[in-house]
Backbone bond lengths (Angstrom), bond angles and torsions (degrees), N, CA, C in turn:
res aa  C-N    CA-C-N  psi(-1)  N-CA   C-N-CA  omega(-1)  CA-C   N-CA-C  phi
1 M - - - 1.451 - - 1.530 107.79 -
2 S 1.313 116.46 128.04 1.456 120.64 179.87 1.527 110.39 -82.53
3 L 1.318 115.32 164.09 1.464 120.79 177.30 1.523 109.83 -59.42
4 R 1.318 116.60 -43.55 1.472 121.02 -179.23 1.532 111.29 -61.19
5 Q 1.334 117.72 -45.19 1.474 121.22 179.16 1.525 111.14 -61.99
6 A 1.320 116.21 -44.52 1.464 120.42 -178.69 1.523 111.30 -64.09
7 V 1.333 116.86 -43.86 1.468 120.66 -179.94 1.524 110.36 -65.18
8 R 1.323 117.08 -41.20 1.472 119.81 177.89 1.530 111.33 -62.18
9 A 1.322 117.11 -41.10 1.468 120.40 179.04 1.528 111.01 -66.36
10 D 1.342 116.64 -39.71 1.468 119.99 176.37 1.523 110.21 -62.88
11 L 1.323 116.39 -44.67 1.465 121.77 -179.92 1.523 111.06 -61.87
12 A 1.323 117.01 -39.92 1.472 121.04 -179.62 1.523 111.64 -62.64
13 R 1.330 117.81 -29.84 1.472 120.36 178.07 1.522 111.79 -72.73
14 I 1.334 117.15 -20.05 1.458 121.60 -176.64 1.524 112.24 -95.56
15 T 1.332 117.16 -39.41 1.462 119.78 -170.99 1.520 111.68 -156.59
16 D 1.313 115.52 -177.96 1.460 122.67 173.74 1.523 107.89 -76.69
17 S 1.318 116.78 97.15 1.462 121.25 -173.86 1.524 113.43 -79.51
18 R 1.326 118.08 1.12 1.462 119.88 -179.95 1.525 111.91 -74.72
19 K 1.317 116.98 -19.35 1.459 119.92 178.69 1.523 108.46 -74.19
20 P 1.337 117.42 133.12 1.465 119.82 -173.95 1.528 114.37 -62.48
21 Y 1.305 117.76 -26.19 1.463 120.92 -178.12 1.532 112.96 -92.22
22 A 1.314 118.51 -1.95 1.469 121.92 -175.21 1.530 113.43 -55.64
23 P 1.345 120.01 -46.58 1.468 118.24 -178.88 1.530 113.05 -59.78
24 L 1.328 117.10 -42.15 1.462 120.19 -179.72 1.524 111.11 -65.25
25 V 1.322 116.66 -44.80 1.467 120.80 179.85 1.526 110.19 -61.50
26 K 1.325 116.96 -45.60 1.461 119.98 -179.31 1.532 111.40 -67.00
27 W 1.331 117.17 -36.90 1.462 120.11 177.76 1.528 109.99 -61.41
28 L 1.313 116.49 -43.21 1.460 120.77 -176.75 1.527 113.58 -74.71
29 F 1.324 117.09 -33.84 1.459 120.00 -169.02 1.527 116.05 -117.43
30 T 1.319 118.85 -5.41 1.459 120.30 -176.97 1.527 110.44 -123.77
31 P 1.331 117.32 106.43 1.466 119.95 179.45 1.531 112.83 -57.21
32 A 1.321 117.74 -34.41 1.467 121.05 -178.30 1.521 111.45 -61.09
33 F 1.320 116.81 -43.49 1.463 120.22 -178.09 1.527 110.46 -68.11
34 K 1.317 117.54 -45.20 1.460 121.14 179.54 1.529 110.33 -60.65
35 T 1.320 116.84 -42.96 1.464 121.12 -179.84 1.524 110.85 -59.45
36 M 1.326 117.21 -45.48 1.471 120.15 -178.52 1.521 112.29 -71.71
37 V 1.333 118.33 -37.45 1.466 119.94 177.83 1.528 109.58 -61.77
38 L 1.317 117.41 -46.10 1.466 120.18 179.66 1.531 111.53 -64.79
39 A 1.323 117.70 -39.65 1.470 120.58 177.99 1.528 110.73 -63.44
40 R 1.315 116.45 -42.79 1.474 119.71 -180.00 1.530 111.29 -69.84
41 L 1.328 117.20 -37.78 1.461 120.60 176.94 1.528 110.24 -62.62
42 A 1.322 117.48 -44.84 1.468 121.00 178.09 1.528 110.74 -60.13
43 A 1.331 117.12 -42.04 1.472 120.88 179.65 1.528 111.24 -63.49
44 Q 1.327 117.12 -41.31 1.473 120.52 178.50 1.528 110.72 -65.46
45 L 1.329 116.58 -44.94 1.466 120.38 -179.92 1.524 111.50 -62.37
46 A 1.320 117.57 -38.65 1.465 122.18 -177.08 1.521 112.38 -61.88
47 R 1.313 117.48 -21.55 1.474 121.79 -179.18 1.529 112.50 -87.12
48 R 1.317 117.40 4.21 1.465 120.91 -172.74 1.530 113.16 -114.18
49 G 1.304 117.05 49.68 1.456 121.23 174.55 1.517 113.89 77.50
50 K 1.352 114.75 -168.98 1.461 120.03 -174.93 1.521 112.61 -65.29
51 L 1.313 117.37 -43.99 1.463 120.32 179.08 1.525 110.31 -62.38
52 G 1.320 116.19 -44.12 1.460 120.50 178.21 1.518 111.88 -61.06
53 K 1.332 116.51 -41.20 1.472 120.64 179.02 1.532 110.54 -63.70
54 G 1.330 116.58 -40.11 1.465 120.27 177.28 1.519 111.87 -63.95
55 L 1.329 116.52 -44.28 1.471 120.51 176.91 1.525 110.78 -65.04
56 A 1.328 116.32 -37.44 1.470 120.45 178.40 1.525 110.35 -60.27
57 R 1.327 116.60 -40.77 1.473 119.70 178.83 1.530 111.35 -62.66
58 L 1.331 116.94 -38.91 1.470 120.04 178.23 1.528 111.03 -65.20
59 V 1.325 116.52 -45.98 1.469 120.56 178.83 1.525 109.62 -63.30
60 W 1.334 116.60 -42.58 1.467 121.20 178.98 1.529 110.83 -59.93
61 R 1.338 117.00 -45.76 1.473 120.14 179.64 1.528 111.26 -62.37
62 W 1.320 116.32 -40.36 1.464 120.37 177.77 1.529 109.32 -61.75
63 N 1.313 116.16 -43.32 1.463 120.53 -179.86 1.535 111.12 -63.88
64 V 1.319 117.07 -45.24 1.468 120.19 179.21 1.532 110.39 -61.31
65 A 1.329 116.55 -44.51 1.467 120.75 -178.58 1.525 112.30 -66.06
66 S 1.323 117.04 -37.10 1.468 119.59 -175.28 1.525 113.61 -88.02
67 S 1.336 117.86 -20.82 1.468 119.53 -174.74 1.528 114.13 -119.28
68 A 1.321 117.49 -14.84 1.470 122.21 -173.67 1.528 111.23 61.02
69 C 1.327 115.85 27.86 1.469 122.29 175.31 1.526 108.62 -115.09
70 Y 1.328 116.24 131.03 1.455 122.01 176.59 1.520 106.26 -102.70
71 I 1.323 116.16 96.25 1.462 121.39 179.81 1.524 106.77 -114.34
72 S 1.316 116.67 105.25 1.459 121.30 -176.84 1.521 111.06 -61.63
73 F 1.334 115.32 138.58 1.464 118.62 176.61 1.516 111.72 -76.44
74 D 1.330 117.80 -4.61 1.462 121.52 174.57 1.528 112.61 -93.90
75 A 1.329 117.46 -4.76 1.472 121.01 176.43 1.527 108.97 -73.14
76 D 1.319 116.59 149.98 1.467 122.81 178.24 1.528 107.28 -103.99
77 I 1.336 115.95 105.02 1.462 121.21 -173.37 1.521 109.88 -113.84
78 G 1.335 116.26 121.37 1.456 121.83 179.16 1.517 112.19 -69.89
79 E 1.318 115.07 166.99 1.465 119.75 -177.97 1.521 111.37 -72.57
80 G 1.330 114.52 156.87 1.453 120.61 176.47 1.512 114.47 79.06
81 L 1.338 117.69 25.79 1.468 120.05 177.08 1.524 109.13 -71.71
82 L 1.323 116.66 133.44 1.460 122.18 178.48 1.523 109.13 -118.18
83 L 1.331 115.73 127.45 1.459 122.95 176.84 1.529 107.11 -118.83
84 P 1.342 118.92 87.51 1.461 120.33 -175.73 1.531 113.95 -58.88
85 H 1.321 117.63 -35.74 1.467 122.10 179.72 1.526 107.73 -134.43
86 P 1.338 117.71 82.03 1.461 120.57 -170.63 1.529 113.65 -78.85
87 T 1.303 115.70 83.30 1.460 120.42 172.53 1.528 108.77 -149.39
88 G 1.310 115.22 140.46 1.458 120.14 177.18 1.515 114.97 70.45
89 I 1.317 118.14 17.11 1.470 121.58 -179.60 1.526 109.01 -87.53
90 V 1.332 116.39 133.20 1.459 121.86 177.43 1.525 107.99 -121.68
91 I 1.337 115.68 121.62 1.466 122.28 176.44 1.525 106.42 -124.08
92 G 1.328 116.52 110.14 1.457 122.88 -174.38 1.517 114.58 -71.09
93 D 1.334 114.45 175.31 1.465 122.93 -170.62 1.525 115.95 -53.53
94 D 1.300 118.60 -53.50 1.464 120.38 -173.23 1.522 113.46 -107.31
95 V 1.313 116.68 23.14 1.466 120.83 175.86 1.526 108.27 -66.28
96 R 1.337 116.36 140.94 1.467 121.80 174.26 1.520 108.12 -117.18
97 I 1.329 115.76 127.99 1.461 122.22 -177.80 1.522 108.10 -123.76
98 G 1.333 116.55 129.86 1.458 121.91 -179.06 1.522 113.30 -75.72
99 K 1.321 114.96 -168.31 1.469 122.15 -178.49 1.526 110.75 -82.54
100 G 1.342 115.28 148.20 1.458 120.94 172.45 1.515 114.87 64.85
101 V 1.314 117.42 32.53 1.466 121.93 -179.69 1.528 109.78 -88.41
102 T 1.335 116.48 145.37 1.464 122.70 175.69 1.523 108.38 -117.86
103 I 1.338 115.66 127.35 1.462 121.55 -179.63 1.525 108.74 -125.95
104 Y 1.330 115.66 120.57 1.465 121.15 177.93 1.530 110.74 -87.29
105 Q 1.317 116.80 179.69 1.462 123.20 -173.30 1.529 113.09 -63.88
106 N 1.339 113.52 152.08 1.468 123.10 174.30 1.526 114.56 60.21
107 V 1.311 117.36 30.25 1.470 122.11 175.31 1.528 108.55 -89.46
108 T 1.324 116.24 138.95 1.460 121.84 177.63 1.520 109.66 -119.75
109 L 1.335 115.78 128.46 1.463 123.49 175.29 1.525 106.67 -125.03
110 G 1.330 117.19 112.30 1.453 118.04 -177.29 1.510 113.91 -168.60
111 R 1.331 114.74 -166.22 1.461 121.69 178.11 1.520 109.70 -72.74
112 A 1.319 116.10 155.38 1.464 120.53 178.59 1.529 111.39 -75.19
113 N 1.340 116.66 -32.12 1.464 121.04 178.34 1.521 108.76 -160.53
114 A 1.325 116.52 172.82 1.462 121.26 -174.85 1.525 113.21 -64.80
115 E 1.325 117.70 -28.44 1.462 120.70 -178.53 1.526 112.81 -79.16
116 Q 1.304 116.63 -21.48 1.463 120.88 -175.97 1.529 109.86 -89.22
117 S 1.316 117.30 139.68 1.462 119.70 -177.54 1.527 113.13 -109.12
118 S 1.309 118.44 1.81 1.464 121.29 -176.30 1.523 111.62 -94.27
119 Y 1.327 114.43 141.15 1.458 122.42 -178.18 1.528 110.58 -117.54
120 P 1.322 118.06 161.54 1.468 121.52 179.38 1.529 113.25 -68.71
121 V 1.327 114.01 156.35 1.463 122.91 171.80 1.526 106.10 -120.20
122 I 1.324 116.27 124.20 1.458 122.38 -178.11 1.525 107.71 -109.02
123 G 1.328 117.68 124.43 1.461 122.48 -177.43 1.523 113.42 -74.17
124 D 1.320 116.20 -178.36 1.465 122.99 179.24 1.528 110.85 -72.10
125 G 1.341 115.78 143.68 1.456 121.05 173.03 1.514 115.46 67.91
126 V 1.306 117.58 22.09 1.466 122.40 -179.68 1.529 109.78 -83.62
127 T 1.338 116.83 146.83 1.464 122.17 172.95 1.522 108.59 -119.42
128 L 1.338 115.43 126.86 1.459 122.52 178.93 1.523 107.47 -115.26
129 Y 1.328 116.60 110.92 1.464 120.62 -176.74 1.528 111.95 -82.15
130 A 1.322 115.16 168.81 1.466 123.75 -171.27 1.525 113.17 -49.93
131 G 1.330 114.06 132.83 1.453 120.25 173.91 1.512 116.03 78.86
132 A 1.321 118.19 2.35 1.467 120.28 179.18 1.528 109.69 -65.41
133 V 1.326 115.56 143.11 1.457 122.14 177.91 1.521 106.93 -124.42
134 I 1.336 115.91 121.30 1.465 121.53 -179.36 1.521 106.39 -124.92
135 V 1.331 116.22 112.61 1.458 120.02 -171.89 1.521 112.07 -131.35
136 G 1.336 113.55 149.70 1.454 120.19 175.34 1.513 113.44 86.78
137 P 1.331 115.69 -170.94 1.464 121.61 -176.05 1.525 111.93 -81.05
138 V 1.328 116.88 63.75 1.462 121.17 -178.85 1.520 109.85 -112.86
139 T 1.327 114.99 155.84 1.461 122.10 175.66 1.515 108.34 -118.83
140 V 1.328 115.72 129.01 1.459 121.73 173.37 1.523 105.37 -101.52
141 G 1.333 116.90 113.72 1.457 122.69 -173.53 1.520 114.12 -66.21
142 D 1.327 115.64 160.39 1.464 122.79 -179.81 1.524 111.32 -52.38
143 G 1.337 115.64 136.76 1.456 121.26 174.64 1.513 115.60 73.15
144 A 1.315 117.89 8.03 1.469 120.56 -179.81 1.526 110.61 -77.25
145 V 1.322 115.11 159.64 1.465 122.79 175.86 1.522 107.50 -125.78
146 V 1.336 115.85 129.10 1.460 121.30 175.85 1.526 106.77 -108.44
147 A 1.331 116.44 119.18 1.466 122.51 -175.71 1.527 111.68 -66.98
148 A 1.319 115.52 162.61 1.459 121.95 178.66 1.527 110.61 -57.80
149 N 1.328 114.62 137.12 1.471 123.85 176.10 1.526 114.89 63.64
150 A 1.322 117.99 14.89 1.465 120.94 176.28 1.528 109.45 -74.08
151 V 1.321 115.86 150.06 1.459 121.64 174.50 1.523 107.08 -116.60
152 V 1.327 115.65 111.34 1.465 121.94 -176.85 1.524 108.69 -101.11
153 N 1.332 116.00 118.21 1.462 120.82 176.50 1.529 111.46 -130.30
154 R 1.348 116.16 11.73 1.471 123.54 174.71 1.520 108.39 -136.62
155 D 1.320 116.34 160.94 1.465 120.28 179.84 1.524 111.44 -58.54
156 V 1.339 114.97 145.88 1.462 122.29 177.86 1.524 107.30 -112.07
157 P 1.344 118.59 123.08 1.468 120.93 -179.28 1.533 111.56 -64.26
158 P 1.327 117.18 149.80 1.465 120.31 176.72 1.529 110.96 -56.73
159 G 1.335 115.82 142.00 1.457 121.12 174.99 1.509 115.65 71.44
160 S 1.307 118.34 14.32 1.465 119.50 -179.05 1.526 110.95 -104.78
161 V 1.325 114.81 160.93 1.463 122.77 174.53 1.518 106.45 -111.72
162 V 1.340 116.64 124.16 1.456 120.42 -179.38 1.523 110.07 -121.07
163 G 1.330 115.53 152.21 1.455 120.88 177.57 1.508 110.22 -162.30
164 G 1.321 115.86 166.60 1.451 121.30 177.45 1.510 113.24 101.68
165 V 1.337 114.67 176.55 1.459 122.21 179.31 1.523 107.99 -130.66
166 P 1.316 119.31 107.81 1.459 126.85 -9.32 1.532 110.96 -70.79
167 A 1.317 115.51 159.44 1.467 120.36 -175.70 1.522 111.78 -65.89
168 K 1.323 114.83 141.57 1.466 121.31 173.93 1.525 107.57 -137.21
169 V 1.319 116.10 160.11 1.465 121.10 -178.23 1.525 109.16 -68.79
170 L 1.335 115.43 126.00 1.464 121.97 178.91 1.525 111.55 -102.65
171 A 1.338 116.01 -30.52 1.471 120.74 -177.85 1.523 109.23 -163.50
172 R 1.324 114.68 167.31 1.474 122.23 173.62 1.513 107.56 -114.59
173 R 1.302 116.46 141.77 1.467 121.32 -179.18 1.502 110.54 -93.19
């Protein structure tokens, strides 16, 4: 997936991207779009040798400072990511996120502890509500919903709604 394809898919989740001025308007007025463009730019730069990695760190720092979102440029993020309220979001180094995912504010995706090296895998079409914490080597299946403030430390079946601490299945979609 190219940077252009990913940005277009992100833009399409926010607005009618067929209008020629849509990217500029969204860049100026929508923090979510700017946050994702900078995250994707940093990820692309990081793949281009030492100079690219250095530039990626600068773009990443700018993004963290301007959005209060820590989105690692080593994370694998599918197209069409939507961040309705992009603040306080943490996406760790080796997190994998599918297509068409929605992540609300203060969501954390990362390792369970410093000794563990495994990160979560988030399927396509997943929604992660505010304050959700998903840690360790877990998979959140396609179309699942993680309720606000849930702590997920086990796999989530596709199409299910989970909530609580620790999270458990509340319903099937």
